[in-house]
C-alpha positions in Angstrom: 159.6 123.7 92.0 156.5 125.2 91.5 153.5 122.9 88.4 153.8 126.0 86.2 157.8 126.4 86.4 157.9 122.2 85.9 156.5 122.4 82.5 157.8 126.0 81.2 161.6 125.8 80.0 163.3 128.5 79.2 165.7 128.9 76.4 167.3 130.8 73.6 164.3 131.5 71.7 162.1 131.6 75.0 161.6 135.6 74.8 161.4 135.1 70.8 158.1 132.5 71.9 156.5 134.9 74.7 156.4 138.4 71.9 154.9 136.4 69.3 152.3 134.5 72.1 151.8 138.3 73.6 151.0 140.1 69.9 148.7 136.9 69.3 147.1 137.4 72.5 146.2 141.1 72.3 145.1 141.1 69.0 143.2 137.7 69.2 142.1 136.8 73.0 142.7 133.7 74.4 139.7 131.3 72.7 140.8 133.1 69.3 144.5 132.6 69.4 145.7 129.5 67.8 148.8 128.2 67.6 149.9 128.0 64.1 149.2 131.9 64.3 151.5 132.1 67.6 154.1 129.9 65.8 154.1 132.2 62.3 154.3 135.4 64.3 156.9 134.2 66.6 158.8 133.3 63.6 159.3 129.8 65.2 158.2 125.4 64.9 155.3 124.4 66.5 157.3 121.6 67.8 159.6 125.1 68.9 156.8 126.7 70.7 155.6 123.3 72.4 158.7 122.5 73.6 158.7 125.5 75.8 155.3 126.2 76.7 153.8 122.3 76.0 150.3 124.1 77.0 148.2 127.3 75.4 147.0 128.2 78.5 150.4 128.3 80.7 151.8 130.3 77.6 148.6 132.7 78.4 149.6 132.8 81.8 153.1 133.3 81.2 151.8 136.3 79.0 149.9 137.3 81.3 151.7 137.6 84.3 154.7 139.9 82.1 151.6 142.0 80.8 151.1 142.2 84.9 154.5 143.0 85.8 154.7 145.8 82.9 151.5 147.2 84.0 152.6 147.8 87.3 156.1 149.3 86.9 153.9 151.6 84.8 151.7 152.1 87.8 154.9 152.6 90.3 156.1 155.1 88.0 153.3 157.0 87.8 153.1 157.6 91.4 155.0 160.3 92.7 155.0 160.1 96.9 155.1 164.2 97.1 151.6 164.9 95.3 148.6 164.9 97.2 146.3 162.3 98.1 143.4 163.3 95.2 146.4 162.9 92.2 147.5 160.2 93.1 144.3 158.0 94.2 143.1 159.1 90.6 146.0 158.2 88.4 146.2 154.7 90.4 142.2 154.0 90.1 141.9 155.0 86.4 145.1 153.0 85.7 143.5 150.3 88.0 140.6 150.1 85.8 141.8 150.1 82.5 144.1 147.5 82.7 141.1 145.9 84.7 137.8 146.3 82.0 140.8 145.7 79.1 140.3 142.7 77.0 142.6 140.9 77.9 142.6 141.7 81.9 139.0 140.0 81.8 140.6 137.5 80.0 143.2 136.9 82.7 140.5 136.8 85.4 138.3 134.3 84.0 141.3 131.8 82.3 142.7 132.2 86.5 139.0 131.8 87.7 138.3 128.6 85.9 141.4 127.1 86.4 141.5 127.8 90.5 141.1 124.0 91.2 143.1 122.1 88.7 146.3 124.6 88.8 145.6 127.0 91.9 149.5 128.3 91.4 148.5 130.6 88.1 146.0 132.7 90.1 148.6 133.1 92.8 151.2 133.9 90.4 149.3 136.3 88.9 148.1 137.7 91.7 151.5 138.3 93.4 153.1 140.0 90.3 150.2 142.6 89.7 147.9 143.3 92.4 150.8 142.5 95.7 153.2 144.7 94.2 150.7 147.9 93.7 148.7 147.1 97.3 152.4 147.5 98.5 153.5 150.7 96.5 149.6 152.1 97.8 150.8 151.4 101.1 153.6 153.0 100.8 152.3 156.1 99.8 149.4 155.8 102.1 152.3 156.3 104.8 154.4 158.9 103.4 150.9 160.8 103.0 150.1 160.0 106.5 153.1 161.0 107.6 152.6 164.3 106.2 149.5 164.5 107.7 147.5 164.5 104.4 145.8 161.3 105.5 144.9 160.2 108.6 144.5 155.6 108.6 145.5 153.3 111.2 144.7 150.0 109.3 147.1 150.9 105.9 146.5 146.8 103.9 143.0 147.6 104.5 142.9 150.9 103.5 145.1 150.6 100.5 142.9 146.8 99.5 139.4 149.0 100.3 140.7 151.8 97.5 141.1 149.0 95.0 137.7 147.8 95.8 135.7 150.8 95.5 137.7 151.5 91.8 135.6 148.2 91.0 132.2 149.4 92.0 129.3 148.5 89.7 131.3 148.4 86.7 133.5 145.3 87.4 130.4 143.2 88.4 129.0 144.1 85.6 131.4 143.2 83.4 132.5 139.8 85.2 128.2 138.7 84.6 128.3 139.9 80.9 125.5 142.4 81.5 128.0 145.2 79.9 130.3 144.1 76.9 132.8 147.3 77.1 133.1 150.7 79.6 133.5 154.6 78.4 135.8 156.9 80.0 133.1 158.6 81.5 132.0 155.7 83.4 135.6 154.9 84.8 135.6 159.1 85.8 132.6 158.1 87.5 133.6 155.3 89.5 136.8 156.4 90.0 136.3 160.2 91.3 133.3 158.5 93.5 136.4 156.0 94.8 138.4 158.8 95.4 135.3 160.9 97.3 134.5 158.2 99.5 137.9 157.2 100.3 138.9 160.8 101.2 135.9 161.2 103.2 136.8 158.3 105.1 140.3 158.8 105.7 141.1 162.4 104.5 141.9 165.2 107.3 
């Protein structure tokens, strides 16, 4: 049993607490969310909330993990294994970038980094439920497209990783270091379109 699961207790009102916390965290962020407000929205007492989650950070990461799973499932549903690479890459790239650049996505990243030394399992859990799932699905698509002669790839894991990094070019570093606070749809289109063209220039047939 890892450190997270040993501290988080599940019970009859667990889902109720989690949904209330998701509503508050999405609206106020990690720092702005108060335990009192979470308990009020979840319609439970603070004692009940703490009995499930003794630490607000653990509650946030549980919400973040669930949200990451939801985002992954949505992204996977949008991938048509029979569609041409340009269409699939564009859809996947935009979905990834929208989540990464969202306020919630940035908060998740910063907390995982900030707590990496004391609680490495937090980041590991988040990574395993989101990025790893999408990476595997993209590799499956790449293999399918390669079998149809639409892509020419020797190292599928590397290709999936490269596309993910291409989609973060320019925008992600500026967000992380606080150079910019938000990203427009036009900026995302510019980066994703560039990522698709670069990827196809390397791996397209």
